[in-house]
DRENBAKE-784546 format. One record per residue: residue number from 1; residue in one letter; x, y, z negated of N, C-alpha, C, CB in turn. Coordinates in nm, 4 decimals. Glycine has a CB too. Example, Ala and Ser with C-alpha at 12.3 -4.5 7.8 and 13.67 -1.06 7.14 Angstrom:
DRENBAKE-784546
1  A  1.3190  -0.5690  -0.7800  1.2300  -0.4500  -0.7800  1.3200  -0.3300  -0.7800  1.1308  -0.4473  -0.9046;
2  S  1.2850  -0.2250  -0.7080  1.3670  -0.1060  -0.7140  1.2900  0.0030  -0.7870  1.4084  -0.0598  -0.5725;
END
This chain:
DRENBAKE-784546
1  M  -8.3140  2.4071  3.9046  -8.2703  2.2986  3.8214  -8.2761  2.3454  3.6756  -8.1275  2.2516  3.8612;
2  N  -8.3404  2.2661  3.5962  -8.3495  2.3039  3.4558  -8.2317  2.2460  3.3775  -8.4830  2.2562  3.3955;
3  V  -8.2251  2.2764  3.2509  -8.1146  2.2365  3.1649  -8.1077  2.0849  3.1502  -8.1279  2.3019  3.0280;
4  Q  -8.2225  2.0211  3.1389  -8.2244  1.8755  3.1211  -8.1682  1.8043  3.2440  -8.3675  1.8269  3.0929;
5  E  -8.2034  1.8507  3.3633  -8.1502  1.7896  3.4861  -7.9990  1.8085  3.4942  -8.2182  1.8504  3.6111;
6  A  -7.9523  1.9258  3.4572  -7.8083  1.9526  3.4584  -7.7357  1.8611  3.3596  -7.7807  2.1008  3.4243;
7  L  -7.7939  1.8438  3.2402  -7.7333  1.7552  3.1415  -7.7332  1.6103  3.1893  -7.8069  1.7663  3.0084;
8  D  -7.8407  1.5677  3.2561  -7.8458  1.4320  3.3106  -7.7378  1.4105  3.4164  -7.9840  1.4040  3.3704;
9  K  -7.7177  1.5099  3.5022  -7.6132  1.4990  3.6046  -7.4748  1.4913  3.5408  -7.6200  1.6182  3.7014;
10  L  -7.4522  1.5745  3.4410  -7.3233  1.5706  3.3715  -7.3011  1.4363  3.3021  -7.3150  1.6841  3.2691;
11  E  -7.4069  1.3819  3.2452  -7.3950  1.2524  3.1780  -7.3628  1.1419  3.2780  -7.5244  1.2191  3.1024;
12  K  -7.4243  1.1462  3.3968  -7.3944  1.0472  3.5000  -7.2490  1.0567  3.5445  -7.4874  1.0654  3.6202;
13  I  -7.2024  1.1781  3.5621  -7.0625  1.1978  3.6022  -6.9693  1.1443  3.4943  -7.0332  1.3476  3.6290;
14  Y  -7.0007  1.1764  3.3687  -6.9174  1.1314  3.2574  -6.9150  0.9787  3.2488  -6.9681  1.1910  3.1252;
15  R  -7.0312  0.9144  3.2643  -7.0384  0.7685  3.2596  -6.9579  0.7066  3.3737  -7.1847  0.7216  3.2663;
16  R  -6.9685  0.7638  3.4926  -6.8958  0.7124  3.6086  -6.7448  0.7240  3.5855  -6.9371  0.7887  3.7370;
17  K  -6.7006  0.8393  3.5356  -6.5575  0.8567  3.5102  -6.5089  0.7625  3.4013  -6.5274  1.0011  3.4712;
18  R  -6.5899  0.7425  3.2989  -6.5525  0.6523  3.1911  -6.5417  0.5090  3.2436  -6.6546  0.6604  3.0759;
19  R  -6.6339  0.4712  3.3316  -6.6311  0.3378  3.3914  -6.5049  0.3226  3.4775  -6.7594  0.3129  3.4767;
20  I  -6.4713  0.4246  3.5547  -6.3520  0.4202  3.6383  -6.2277  0.4097  3.5503  -6.3439  0.5452  3.7292;
21  R  -6.2235  0.4842  3.4408  -6.1116  0.4793  3.3484  -6.0976  0.3402  3.2880  -6.1287  0.5835  3.2382;
22  L  -6.2086  0.2772  3.2561  -6.2062  0.1426  3.1992  -6.1542  0.0420  3.3018  -6.3468  0.1019  3.1509;
23  V  -6.1999  0.0534  3.4267  -6.1521  -0.0350  3.5341  -6.0032  -0.0124  3.5557  -6.2307  -0.0103  3.6664;
24  R  -5.9598  0.1139  3.5573  -5.8182  0.1457  3.5762  -5.7346  0.0886  3.4621  -5.7980  0.2978  3.5860;
25  F  -5.7877  0.0909  3.3411  -5.7163  0.0348  3.2259  -5.6870  -0.1132  3.2482  -5.7984  0.0540  3.0965;
26  F  -5.7864  -0.1877  3.2953  -5.7668  -0.3309  3.3168  -5.6788  -0.3586  3.4388  -5.9014  -0.4002  3.3334;
27  T  -5.6983  -0.2844  3.5472  -5.6159  -0.3087  3.6661  -5.4711  -0.2687  3.6410  -5.6715  -0.2318  3.7869;
28  D  -5.4487  -0.1573  3.5704  -5.3115  -0.1173  3.5376  -5.2463  -0.2204  3.4468  -5.3097  0.0213  3.4705;
29  G  -5.3225  -0.2709  3.3519  -5.2684  -0.3736  3.2624  -5.2335  -0.5004  3.3372  -5.3676  -0.4051  3.1520;
30  F  -5.3205  -0.5408  3.4304  -5.2938  -0.6607  3.5110  -5.1702  -0.6401  3.5980  -5.4159  -0.6955  3.5993;
31  N  -5.1619  -0.5231  3.6652  -5.0461  -0.4952  3.7503  -4.9177  -0.4901  3.6691  -5.0656  -0.3636  3.8250;
32  S  -4.9252  -0.4308  3.5504  -4.8084  -0.4243  3.4638  -4.7628  -0.5645  3.4241  -4.8388  -0.3408  3.3390;
33  L  -4.8563  -0.6496  3.3910  -4.8244  -0.7879  3.3553  -4.7652  -0.8632  3.4747  -4.9502  -0.8603  3.3040;
34  K  -4.8263  -0.8443  3.5911  -4.7797  -0.9119  3.7122  -4.6359  -0.8710  3.7468  -4.8734  -0.8802  3.8300;
35  Y  -4.6077  -0.7397  3.7469  -4.4730  -0.6933  3.7792  -4.3734  -0.7286  3.6691  -4.4735  -0.5427  3.8025;
36  G  -4.4192  -0.7303  3.5438  -4.3316  -0.7687  3.4339  -4.2854  -0.9121  3.4466  -4.4016  -0.7492  3.3018;
37  I  -4.3785  -1.0022  3.4772  -4.3433  -1.1440  3.4948  -4.2515  -1.1612  3.6160  -4.4713  -1.2307  3.5117;
38  K  -4.2825  -1.0898  3.7230  -4.1987  -1.0964  3.8428  -4.0567  -1.0486  3.8117  -4.2601  -1.0116  3.9566;
39  N  -4.0446  -0.9396  3.7340  -3.9128  -0.8886  3.6957  -3.8378  -0.9875  3.6079  -3.9268  -0.7556  3.6231;
40  I  -3.9082  -1.0495  3.5139  -3.8425  -1.1482  3.4270  -3.7875  -1.2633  3.5101  -3.9411  -1.2016  3.3202;
41  L  -3.8663  -1.3124  3.6050  -3.8210  -1.4238  3.6887  -3.7028  -1.3840  3.7767  -3.9358  -1.4741  3.7760;
42  F  -3.7016  -1.2598  3.8237  -3.5918  -1.2141  3.9086  -3.4653  -1.1893  3.8263  -3.6319  -1.0864  3.9835;
43  W  -3.4795  -1.1245  3.7128  -3.3634  -1.0814  3.6353  -3.3068  -1.1889  3.5438  -3.3997  -0.9624  3.5539;
44  F  -3.3845  -1.2903  3.5073  -3.3365  -1.3900  3.4132  -3.2054  -1.4556  3.4561  -3.4410  -1.4950  3.3944;
45  P  -3.1940  -1.5059  3.5808  -3.0663  -1.5675  3.6208  -2.9500  -1.4678  3.6202  -3.0797  -1.6289  3.7598;
46  V  -2.9776  -1.3433  3.6552  -2.8727  -1.2417  3.6582  -2.8210  -1.2156  3.5170  -2.9252  -1.1109  3.7216;
47  I  -2.9123  -1.1956  3.4245  -2.8748  -1.1681  3.2859  -2.8093  -1.2909  3.2223  -2.9984  -1.1252  3.2043;
48  W  -2.8574  -1.4088  3.2576  -2.8015  -1.5317  3.2012  -2.6532  -1.5456  3.2361  -2.8795  -1.6541  3.2520;
49  K  -2.6179  -1.5067  3.3576  -2.4790  -1.5194  3.4020  -2.3917  -1.4001  3.3621  -2.4753  -1.5361  3.5517;
50  D  -2.4509  -1.2964  3.3071  -2.3776  -1.1747  3.2734  -2.2775  -1.1992  3.1616  -2.4743  -1.0641  3.2333;
51  R  -2.1592  -1.1418  3.1763  -2.0559  -1.1474  3.0732  -1.9996  -1.0058  3.0562  -1.9420  -1.2506  3.1108;
52  Q  -1.9403  -0.9793  2.9417  -1.8954  -0.8440  2.9097  -1.7489  -0.8191  2.9441  -1.9174  -0.8169  2.7638;
53  F  -1.6762  -0.9191  2.9890  -1.5312  -0.9056  3.0017  -1.4818  -0.8676  3.1411  -1.4675  -1.0325  2.9617;
54  D  -1.5708  -0.8494  3.2372  -1.5243  -0.8220  3.3731  -1.6166  -0.7196  3.4391  -1.5185  -0.9528  3.4571;
55  H  -1.5567  -0.6294  3.5148  -1.6359  -0.5273  3.5831  -1.7181  -0.5854  3.6988  -1.5446  -0.4172  3.6350;
56  G  -1.6854  -0.7037  3.7449  -1.7615  -0.7669  3.8523  -1.9074  -0.7892  3.8151  -1.6981  -0.8986  3.8896;
57  Y  -1.9327  -0.8165  3.6884  -2.0703  -0.8383  3.6425  -2.1514  -0.7083  3.6474  -2.0704  -0.8953  3.4993;
58  L  -2.0841  -0.5975  3.6247  -2.1506  -0.4676  3.6382  -2.1974  -0.4474  3.7828  -2.0552  -0.3524  3.5952;
59  Y  -2.1103  -0.4815  3.8772  -2.1471  -0.4700  4.0184  -2.2593  -0.5676  4.0546  -2.0247  -0.4952  4.1074;
60  T  -2.2619  -0.6840  3.9902  -2.3693  -0.7806  4.0147  -2.5036  -0.7221  3.9748  -2.3436  -0.9113  3.9380;
61  I  -2.5109  -0.6660  3.8550  -2.6362  -0.6085  3.8067  -2.6773  -0.4886  3.8917  -2.6230  -0.5670  3.6595;
62  L  -2.5829  -0.4016  3.9221  -2.6131  -0.2849  4.0049  -2.6576  -0.3284  4.1445  -2.4904  -0.1920  4.0143;
63  G  -2.5907  -0.4292  4.1999  -2.6271  -0.4801  4.3322  -2.7678  -0.5387  4.3355  -2.5274  -0.5852  4.3763;
64  K  -2.8056  -0.6103  4.2296  -2.9412  -0.6670  4.2236  -3.0462  -0.5573  4.2155  -2.9550  -0.7611  4.1032;
65  K  -3.0196  -0.4541  4.1364  -3.1140  -0.3426  4.1265  -3.1275  -0.2729  4.2612  -3.0687  -0.2419  4.0184;
66  L  -3.0154  -0.2524  4.3281  -3.0192  -0.1890  4.4599  -3.0906  -0.2777  4.5618  -2.8768  -0.1576  4.5080;
67  E  -3.0768  -0.4085  4.5475  -3.1480  -0.5021  4.6355  -3.2995  -0.4848  4.6219  -3.1080  -0.6479  4.6031;
68  L  -3.3474  -0.4749  4.4986  -3.4908  -0.4536  4.4757  -3.5369  -0.3195  4.5317  -3.5226  -0.4611  4.3260;
69  M  -3.4568  -0.2161  4.5074  -3.4932  -0.0830  4.5572  -3.4923  -0.0788  4.7099  -3.3971  0.0229  4.5014;
70  E  -3.3950  -0.1441  4.7703  -3.3872  -0.1484  4.9170  -3.5117  -0.2138  4.9756  -3.2611  -0.2247  4.9625;
71  A  -3.5501  -0.3272  4.9197  -3.6696  -0.3966  4.9682  -3.7934  -0.3084  4.9536  -3.6895  -0.5288  4.8921;
72  F  -3.8024  -0.2368  4.8432  -3.9181  -0.1493  4.8221  -3.9207  -0.0353  4.9233  -3.9168  -0.0926  4.6800;
73  F  -3.8082  0.0339  4.9411  -3.8065  0.1499  5.0307  -3.8177  0.1116  5.1776  -3.6802  0.2291  5.0095;
74  L  -3.7814  -0.0097  5.2133  -3.7970  -0.0534  5.3521  -3.9320  -0.1198  5.3772  -3.6854  -0.1491  5.3891;
75  S  -4.0132  -0.1321  5.2719  -4.1466  -0.1902  5.2870  -4.2475  -0.0803  5.3223  -4.1894  -0.2641  5.1569;
76  D  -4.3720  -0.1202  5.3350  -4.4786  -0.0239  5.3650  -4.5493  0.0249  5.2390  -4.5802  -0.0862  5.4594;
77  D  -4.4969  -0.0086  5.1204  -4.5614  0.0275  4.9946  -4.5243  0.1660  4.9447  -4.5271  -0.0728  4.8904;
78  T  -4.4376  0.2367  5.0144  -4.3887  0.3650  4.9649  -4.4808  0.4789  5.0067  -4.2470  0.3909  5.0155;
79  N  -4.4676  0.5892  4.9346  -4.5443  0.7088  4.9654  -4.4566  0.8231  5.0144  -4.6217  0.7527  4.8443;
80  V  -4.3273  0.8078  5.0034  -4.2347  0.9139  5.0394  -4.2087  0.9114  5.1904  -4.1022  0.8995  4.9608;
81  A  -4.1908  1.0292  5.2482  -4.1764  1.0399  5.3936  -4.0451  0.9806  5.4448  -4.1858  1.1849  5.4353;
82  N  -3.9376  0.9955  5.3698  -3.8057  0.9496  5.4150  -3.7687  0.8129  5.3600  -3.6999  1.0495  5.3754;
83  A  -3.8645  0.7283  5.3402  -3.8403  0.5992  5.2750  -3.7406  0.5140  5.3537  -3.9720  0.5230  5.2585;
84  K  -3.7515  0.5094  5.4842  -3.6606  0.4257  5.5648  -3.5171  0.4776  5.5543  -3.7059  0.4230  5.7139;
85  K  -3.5012  0.6090  5.5556  -3.3682  0.6691  5.5412  -3.3091  0.6340  5.4048  -3.3752  0.8230  5.5589;
86  Y  -3.3899  0.6447  5.3006  -3.3434  0.6104  5.1664  -3.3112  0.4610  5.1578  -3.4496  0.6489  5.0608;
87  G  -3.3911  0.3792  5.2235  -3.3653  0.2358  5.2250  -3.2304  0.2034  5.2875  -3.4756  0.1636  5.3000;
88  K  -3.1947  0.2754  5.3939  -3.0645  0.2536  5.4585  -2.9499  0.2992  5.3690  -3.0583  0.3276  5.5928;
89  Q  -2.9690  0.4111  5.2985  -2.8664  0.4579  5.2048  -2.8469  0.3562  5.0918  -2.9050  0.5964  5.1466;
90  I  -2.9569  0.3044  5.0413  -2.9505  0.2051  4.9347  -2.8849  0.0768  4.9848  -3.0911  0.1755  4.8802;
91  K  -2.9113  0.0406  5.1098  -2.8493  -0.0786  5.1678  -2.6974  -0.0639  5.1724  -2.9043  -0.1045  5.3090;
92  I  -2.6492  0.0537  5.2093  -2.5052  0.0791  5.2117  -2.4473  0.0627  5.0714  -2.4752  0.2208  5.2665;
93  A  -2.5155  0.1198  4.9727  -2.4698  0.1088  4.8338  -2.4698  -0.0378  4.7887  -2.5596  0.1939  4.7401;
94  R  -2.5722  -0.1125  4.8276  -2.5803  -0.2539  4.7896  -2.4666  -0.3339  4.8523  -2.7158  -0.3131  4.8317;
95  I  -2.4371  -0.3093  4.9778  -2.3277  -0.3800  5.0457  -2.1942  -0.3483  4.9791  -2.3227  -0.3421  5.1954;
96  L  -2.1740  -0.2219  4.9438  -2.0511  -0.1843  4.8738  -2.0413  -0.2552  4.7388  -2.0451  -0.0321  4.8541;
97  C  -2.1539  -0.2622  4.6669  -2.1562  -0.3343  4.5384  -2.1195  -0.4805  4.5567  -2.2944  -0.3234  4.4729;
98  N  -2.1754  -0.5414  4.6591  -2.1470  -0.6829  4.6840  -1.9999  -0.7054  4.7174  -2.2346  -0.7353  4.7977;
99  R  -1.9415  -0.6141  4.7963  -1.7993  -0.6278  4.8290  -1.7116  -0.6081  4.7060  -1.7597  -0.5277  4.9374;
100  L  -1.7486  -0.5114  4.6225  -1.6717  -0.4885  4.5000  -1.6864  -0.6052  4.4029  -1.7164  -0.3585  4.4326;
101  E  -1.8040  -0.6653  4.4007  -1.8288  -0.7795  4.3125  -1.7448  -0.9003  4.3543  -1.9783  -0.8162  4.3132;
102  T  -1.7460  -0.9312  4.4837  -1.6748  -1.0505  4.5324  -1.5267  -1.0250  4.5545  -1.7371  -1.0993  4.6616;
103  E  -1.4858  -0.8983  4.5557  -1.3467  -0.8594  4.5807  -1.2952  -0.9211  4.7091  -1.2573  -0.9006  4.4638;
104  D  -1.3777  -0.9137  4.8133  -1.3440  -0.9725  4.9425  -1.2737  -0.8677  5.0286  -1.4713  -1.0266  5.0141;
105  Y  -1.1441  -0.8591  5.0126  -1.0648  -0.7606  5.0866  -0.9472  -0.8285  5.1547  -1.0151  -0.6486  4.9929;
106  S  -0.9767  -0.9274  5.2347  -0.8680  -0.9955  5.3045  -0.8200  -0.9077  5.4203  -0.9139  -1.1354  5.3562;
107  N  -0.6921  -0.9051  5.4393  -0.6299  -0.8220  5.5413  -0.6275  -0.8957  5.6747  -0.4875  -0.7817  5.4992;
108  P  -0.6853  -0.8358  5.7772  -0.6834  -0.9036  5.9075  -0.5416  -0.9152  5.9653  -0.7730  -0.8287  6.0062;
109  N  -0.4507  -0.8247  5.9287  -0.3139  -0.8273  5.9826  -0.2199  -0.9120  5.8996  -0.2592  -0.6872  5.9920;
110  K  -0.2601  -0.9479  5.7788  -0.1843  -1.0356  5.6883  -0.0518  -0.9763  5.6399  -0.1569  -1.1661  5.7568;
111  W  -0.0227  -0.8497  5.6623  0.0996  -0.7908  5.6087  0.0627  -0.6986  5.4930  0.1781  -0.7133  5.7191;
112  A  0.1415  -0.6978  5.3942  0.1183  -0.6153  5.2745  -0.0253  -0.6297  5.2266  0.1496  -0.4670  5.3034;
113  D  -0.0671  -0.7543  5.2104  -0.2061  -0.7868  5.1783  -0.2557  -0.7163  5.0532  -0.2213  -0.9353  5.1612;
114  W  -0.1782  -0.7103  4.9485  -0.2230  -0.6506  4.8239  -0.2399  -0.4999  4.8354  -0.1259  -0.6830  4.7135;
115  K  -0.1551  -0.4336  4.9167  -0.1713  -0.2881  4.9371  -0.3021  -0.2592  5.0099  -0.0515  -0.2298  5.0174;
116  Y  -0.3290  -0.3378  5.1126  -0.4522  -0.3215  5.1890  -0.5741  -0.3431  5.0993  -0.4552  -0.4191  5.3079;
117  A  -0.5714  -0.4498  5.0205  -0.6832  -0.4823  4.9328  -0.7058  -0.3731  4.8294  -0.6590  -0.6156  4.8636;
118  D  -0.5992  -0.3234  4.7693  -0.6123  -0.2167  4.6698  -0.6709  -0.0900  4.7315  -0.4764  -0.1858  4.6067;
119  R  -0.6216  -0.0549  4.8495  -0.6700  0.0664  4.9164  -0.8180  0.0528  4.9532  -0.5862  0.0955  5.0428;
120  Q  -0.8559  -0.0610  5.0080  -0.9960  -0.0833  5.0466  -1.0887  -0.0825  4.9257  -1.0099  -0.2160  5.1212;
121  E  -1.0465  -0.1480  4.8177  -1.1295  -0.1521  4.6977  -1.1481  -0.0114  4.6406  -1.0669  -0.2451  4.5919;
122  K  -1.0414  0.0658  4.6383  -1.0501  0.2028  4.5876  -1.1439  0.2868  4.6750  -0.9097  0.2673  4.5821;
123  Q  -1.1315  0.2719  4.8064  -1.2196  0.3470  4.8971  -1.3657  0.3074  4.8780  -1.1780  0.3240  5.0431;
124  D  -1.3914  0.1785  4.8660  -1.5296  0.1324  4.8461  -1.5868  0.1843  4.7148  -1.5357  -0.0209  4.8485;
125  R  -1.5084  0.1776  4.6092  -1.5547  0.2240  4.4784  -1.5852  0.3742  4.4816  -1.4491  0.1934  4.3701;
126  E  -1.4955  0.4518  4.5411  -1.5175  0.5961  4.5496  -1.6392  0.6277  4.6356  -1.3935  0.6660  4.6063;
127  Y  -1.6524  0.5588  4.7487  -1.7657  0.5846  4.8368  -1.8977  0.5470  4.7690  -1.7496  0.5071  4.9681;
128  L  -1.8999  0.4330  4.7000  -2.0208  0.3894  4.6307  -2.0650  0.4926  4.5281  -1.9978  0.2545  4.5628;
129  F  -1.9745  0.5333  4.4418  -2.0146  0.6235  4.3345  -2.0365  0.7666  4.3831  -1.9104  0.6225  4.2253;
130  D  -1.9672  0.8080  4.4887  -1.9974  0.9391  4.5480  -2.1359  0.9381  4.6127  -1.8898  0.9777  4.6528;
131  L  -2.1664  0.8288  4.6844  -2.2984  0.8149  4.7464  -2.4080  0.8183  4.6401  -2.3067  0.6838  4.8278;
132  M  -2.3882  0.7437  4.5346  -2.4893  0.7390  4.4298  -2.5007  0.8738  4.3574  -2.4563  0.6277  4.3296;
133  K  -2.3884  0.9389  4.3361  -2.3910  1.0685  4.2691  -2.4749  1.1693  4.3489  -2.2477  1.1216  4.2497;
134  K  -2.4636  1.1628  4.4809  -2.5348  1.2584  4.5661  -2.6791  1.2167  4.5938  -2.4609  1.2752  4.6971;
135  K  -2.7037  1.0879  4.6107  -2.8322  1.0423  4.6641  -2.9305  0.9855  4.5610  -2.8070  0.9393  4.7666;
136  V  -2.8835  0.9379  4.4473  -2.9741  0.8727  4.3499  -3.0929  0.9614  4.3119  -2.8967  0.8350  4.2232;
137  P  -3.0737  1.0935  4.2905  -3.1922  1.1736  4.2536  -3.3042  1.1716  4.3584  -3.1505  1.3167  4.2298;
138  A  -3.2720  1.1414  4.4835  -3.3744  1.1381  4.5881  -3.4391  1.0000  4.6025  -3.3138  1.1800  4.7209;
139  W  -3.3821  0.8988  4.5414  -3.4328  0.7614  4.5566  -3.5445  0.7340  4.4578  -3.3197  0.6591  4.5372;
140  W  -3.6559  0.7949  4.4788  -3.7731  0.7680  4.3963  -3.8973  0.7837  4.4828  -3.7785  0.8630  4.2724;
141  D  -4.0060  0.7256  4.4403  -4.1296  0.7284  4.5185  -4.2387  0.7947  4.4377  -4.1723  0.5863  4.5608;
END
């Protein structure tokens, strides 16, 4: 192989890579636009209802984010080996967020209702944030 043939091969490789980079630029831009619009449509009602005076709204936003993450990790779009396990952990966190948001702690025995509710809410809050403290670094794809 002479120098000219080698240069021609290198030029073909360079052109092919440049073409692939150009295609990737447009597909990445399209995907970014598609997911951006999807996120705006999903988050708009949540943000619209958000208020700064109550911690329940914090749980609403956190619960919605966990809902999206749960759906992703339980889908077939993930690349991580333990995706289903992470999806179940995220589901637990989402359920805890929803309970903390709605403050649904009715006592089945109906005695000392406020003590039961306070204890349950405290346990849920501690479990949620302990779970997230330990597991959030692993929840990525």
